[in-house]
N, C-alpha and C positions, 0 to 999 in steps of 0.2 A: 603465826606461820600457817599458810594454807597449802594444801596438797596441789601440786601442779595439775592443770587440766589435761596434760598429755598422759597422765597415769590412767590406765583403763581398768585395772583391777587392784584393789587393796586386799591383800591376803593376810589373815590373822590366825596364827596358831602358836601356842606356847611350846609345842614340840619342835625343836630345831630341825630334826631329821625330816619330819613330815613337811614342815614349812619349806625346806630346801627342795624336796622332791616335787611338791606341788608347784613351787615357783619355777622349776626347770621345765615342767610340762607346759605351763602357760607361756614362759619365755620362748621356748622352741616353736610355739604356735604363732609367734610374732606379736604377742601382747605385751604392753608395757605395764610392769607390775611394781607394787610397793609392798614388800614383805614386812610384817610387824609381829612382835612377840606378845603384845597385849593390846586390848581394845580401849583402854582408858584414854580419854582425851581425843579420840578420833573424830567425833562429831564436830568438835570445835575447829577442826582443820579442814572440813569439807564445806565448800560453798553450796548454796541450795541448788544451783544448776550445774554442779560438778558432773561431767559426762560419763562417769565410770560406774562400776558395780563393786560390791563388797562381798568377799568370801571369808567366812569366819567359822572356826570351831565353836561348838556350844559350850563344852565343859572346859573352862579356863579359870585360873586363879584371878582374884580381883573381879573385874567386870566380865560376866559370862556372855555368851552369844545372844541370849534372849534379852538381857538388859541392854546390850549394844543395839539390837534391832529396835527396841522401844525408843532409845535415845535418838537414833538416826531418823526414825519415822516421825518423831516429834518435830524434827527440822524439815524433812521432806518425805511425806508418806508414799511418794512414788519412786523412791530410790530402791532399786533391786538389791536385796540382801540374800545371799545363798548361805545356808547353814550346813555344817558337817556334823553328823552325829555318830556316836559309837554304837556297836552292836548292843541291842537291848534297850536303846533309847527312843523307841518308837513313841511312847507317850510324850517325850520332849519334842519330837518332830511334829506331832499333832498340835502341840501347844504353839510351836513356832509358826506353823502354817496359819493357825487362827490369829496369831499376832501380826500376820502380814508378810511373812517370809516369802520370797519369790520361789524358792525351791530348797530341798534338803537332799543331801547325799549321805547314805549310810555306809560307814567303813566296813570292809574295804570296798573301794569302787574303782572302776576302770578309768584311765586317763581320758578316754574318749567321752565318758559320761560327764566328767568335769568340764571339758572343753565345749561340749554341746550345750550344757546348761549356761555356761558363761557367755557364749556367743549369742544365745537367744536372749539372755538378759541385757546384753549390750545393744542388741537390735531394738528391744523394747525401750531402753533408756533413750536411744536416739529419737525414736518416734515421740516419746513423751516430751522431750526438749524441743523438738521441731514444732509440736502443737503449742507448747508454751510460747515460743517465739512468734508463731502466727497470731495467737490471741493477743499478745502484747503489741504486735504491729497494728492489728485492727483497733485495739484500744487507743493506741497513740494516734492513729489516723482520725478516729472519731473525736478525740480530745483536741486535735489540731483544728479540725473543722469547726468545733465549738468556739475556739479562740479566734480563729481567722475566718469569720463568717463570709460566705459568698461563693457563687458558682460561676463567676465569669472566668474566661480563659486566663487572664492575668493572675487571678487568685488561685486557680487550679495549678498553674505553673509554679507559683510561689510556694504553695504547700508541698508540692513535689520536690522542689529544691531544698526546702527546709528539712524534709524527711531524709533526703540523701546526705546533706551536710551534717546533720545532727549526729550521725553515727561515726563521723570522722573526728580527728584531732585538730583539724585545720582551724586557724583563726579566720574570722569572718568580718567583712566590711558591709554594713547595711546602708543602703542609699535610699533616702526618702524625704519627702517634703515634711514640713512641720505638721504634726497631728496625724501623720499617716499610720502610726503604730509601730515605731521602731523598737521600743522596749518590749512590746508584746511579742514581736518576732524573736528578739534576743532571749526572752524567757522561754519561748517554745524550743529554741535550739538547745538551751540548757536542760530543760525538763525531759527532752527526748534523747539526751545523750547519756553516756555511761557516767557522767559527772552529776547526775540528777540528785544524788544524796550529798553532794558537796555544796558549799556556799554559792549563792548568786549575789554578786555585789554590783549595784548600779550606781554610777556616778556621772554627773553632768559637768563636763569640763568647762562649759560656758558659764556655769553658775559659781565657779571658784575664783576667788580673788587671786591675782597674780602673785601676791606675797605669800600665799599659803598653799598654792597648787602642788609644789614639789613635796612639801611635808605631808600633805593629804594623800598623795599618790604613793610616794616612796617611803614615808616614815622618817623619823629622825632619832638621833641619840641625844642624851642629856648634854646641854651645852653647845649644841650644833649652831644655835643662833640665840640672840637675846630673847629670853623668855622661855627657852626650851629647857625646862627643869626636869622633865621625865622622858623616858623613852616612849616613842609613839610608833605603833605598828601601822604602816601605810595600807591603803586599799588593796594594792597588788598582793602584798604579803597576807593580808586578811583573807583574800580570795583563794589562797593556796589550796589545791585539791578540787577547785570548782571553776567558776566562770566569772570574769570581770567584764561588765558592760560599760563602755566608755562612750557616752553620747557627746555630740557636738565636738568631735575631735578636731575640727577645723579651727577651733578657738584656742588651741594650745600654742604656747609660744615656741619659737624655733629651738630654744634651749631645752625645753621639756621634751620636744619631739626627738632630740638626739638621745635622751635617756630612754625614751620609750622604744626607739629603734634597737638600742642595745639589749633591752629587756626581751624584746621579741626574738632577737637572734640568739641570745645566750641563755635565756630563761633563768636569769639570776637578777636579784635586786640588791642594791646597796643603800642603806639608810643614810640620810644626810648626817654628816659628821661621823660616820662609821667607816670602818675598813673591811668589814666582813661581807663577803658575797654570799647571799642567802639563796639557795636553789629554789626554784618555783616549779610546781606542777600546776599549770594554769592555762586556761583558754581565754584569749582576748577576743571580744566582740566589740568592734568599733562602729560608730554610726555618724553619719553626716548628712546635712541637708544641702551641702554645696558640691560643686564639681571640683574634686580635689586635684584632678589633672590640671584644670585651668588654674587653680590656686598655686600648684607647683610651678607652672609656667610663669606665673607672676611673682614668684619668689616668696609667697606667703605660706607655703607648705613644702616640707622637704620632699624632693622627688624620690629619694631612696626609701623613705618611710611610706610614701604612696604606693610604690611598687611592691613593697613588703606586705602591705595591707590588702592590696587589690588581687591577691591570689584567688580568694573565694568571695566575690561580691554578690550581694543579694539586693535587688532593687524592689522596693515596695511600690506598687502602682498607686498613683493618686486616685482619689475616689471618682474624679470626673472621667477616668478611663475604665471604670468598672461597671458601667451600664446599670442594670437593674439590681446589682448588689446593694445600691443605696437604699432601695425599698426594703430588702431583706434585713439589712443592718438597722434601718430606722425602726422597723417593727420589733426587732430583737431588743434594741435598747429601750423602746417604749414599754414593752411588756415587762422588762426587768424593773424599770422605774415604777410602773403601776404596782407591781408586787411589793416593791420596797416601801411605797407610801400607803399601801393598803387600799388602793383605788381600783375600780373595775377597769380592765383593759379596753382600749378603743381600736377599732379597725380603721385603716386608712380608707377614705372615700376616693372615688375615681379622680376627682379634680385635684385632691391633695397629692395623689400618686404622680400625676402629671407635673405638678409644681416641683416635687422632689426630684424627678428625673430631669427637669429643665435647669435645676440649680447647679452651679459649677463647683460648689463646695471648696472655696479657697482654704478653709481651715481643716479640710479632710475629715477623717473619722471623728476627731475631737469635736469639731463643729457640729457634725451630725448627731453625736451623742447628746450634746447640749440641747439641740433642737428637739430630739426625741423626748428628753426629760420634760421640756415645756409642754409638748403635746400630751404627755401622760398626765400632767397637772391641769390640763384644760386651759392653758394660757395661750394667747395669740403669739405666733412666731413670726419674727421679722428675719428673713433670710437675706443676708447682705451679699449680693453678687459683686464682690470687689476684685474678682480675678481679672487679669488683663483682657480677656476676651468677652467680658461682660459689659453691659451698658453702664456708663458712669452714673453712680448714685442711684441705680435702680434697686428697688426692694420688692420682695414678694411677701405678702401677708397671707398666712395660712391659718384658718380657724378650724379647730377640731369640731366635728359635727356630733350631734346627739349627746351632749353632755348631760350627765345625770345631776340630780339635785345635790348629791354629795360632792361632786366636783365643783359646782357653783359655790357651795358653801366654803369649800377649801380655798377657792380663788379669793373670795371675799375676806376670809380670815387672814390669808397671806398679805393682801394689800393693807388690811387694818393693822397687821403687825408692823409693817414697814411705816405706816402713818405714825404709829406710837413711838417711833424712833426720833421724832421731831426733825424731819428733814428741813433744810433751810430754803428749799426751792422745789418747784415742780420738776425741774430738770434733774436734781439729785435723786428724787423719789423714783422718777422714770428710769434713771440709770440703774438704781438699786434693783428694780424689778425687771430690767432688761427689756422694756417695751417703749415705743414712741410716746411722746408727750400727749399727742392727740388721742392715742389709744387709752392712756391713763385717764384722761379727762372723761372719756366715754364710760370707762369702767367705774370711776368714782360716782358718776350719775346713776349708772345701772344698779349699783349696790347701795345707793343712798349714803355714801361716805363723803365726808367734807374735809378737804385738805386743811382748811383753816383750824380744824380741831387739834391739829398737831402743833399749833403755835406759830406756824410760818405764815407769811402773807405774800403769796405770789401775785405778780402783776398780771393784768389782763392779757398782755402779749405772750406770757408764758403758757397760757391755757389755749392759745390759738393753734 
């Protein structure tokens, strides 16, 4: 049990008459108080950011005021604690102040003295908590910028929307193309919310077989169907107290959509084969790469579920709409890959920057991250412009410049390792390395490697 945040003063004194008198003074001043006869167990009932102050007598049976102060400050050193001392307890008062007490009052004291000290302590507490909130907000903003890299107008707007929605209890629908970073956005919403200490459960509805999707999501009781020997807790129930991220929601069958709609409306789940309604404290973040409104018009998605989900939509802009964010992201991922592989980082050359900006990135951030990894390894990159507005079959080859001997050796060892796998053809080796066959042939010659050493015998036309 925790003490209500509406309580402004916890008053502790084992003398019932003094406790009543002090309580009346504070109550008549309009303060919400909680009078207690003992200090034992109080620290466990106060959250770290509880917005009140504590007033306590020093001399009490069981836990005394100094011990209480020490225990409270172990949890929050900035919590104001006012201590009441009897006549002749000045040494105790000095000890209390050294231990971090906000103030002490020597009996007998005037009511105004108590009220003045309490009001000053409450004002200080508000200031401390406001500063904490500001530091947390700045920290969250910096963390969000590190996750969602970019300074384009669409990304600035997306981060602002995430910051606003994260603090609410609203379910969210994320709209974005494949590879745009929908799960990254979902995790940011969870981590910036009050549910951050609860579970984050991610599930891809498109990857679930139709025969197991209901059991996976809602759970089942023993005997619910053939093979159901034990109770299974579904993903929704497992995410209780936290967030469930449901990707590719458009792939769910209409029957499952009905159950999801009920869960969203009533916040209960019923396991397959069971009769018990299990209450849920859960936030649903759904994601789709399709136009659900169009799917609903075509009868492939329930219209009522679409309208229920579409209360708080978040659209992730595709990379082609983000301008120079592509350069910032590319360098970010390349630096990460270089550090991961123990290689020196490489800076993009002017020509390479132009090629990256020209590319349409049909695979979005996922494609860019793979390209950056190749750049960090010193491999040639073939950027496939397969987006509708790109020329058919066009490719852009980008070679990283100024490669060190270390990177050259790494490239040679990487190709040699694939050669050792005994590929049956040049085509399979080139696909394994992710480079064109002509590029592979050139690199084999450059590094003095022989495809025939692997045991395969490619034809001449394969090497053309």
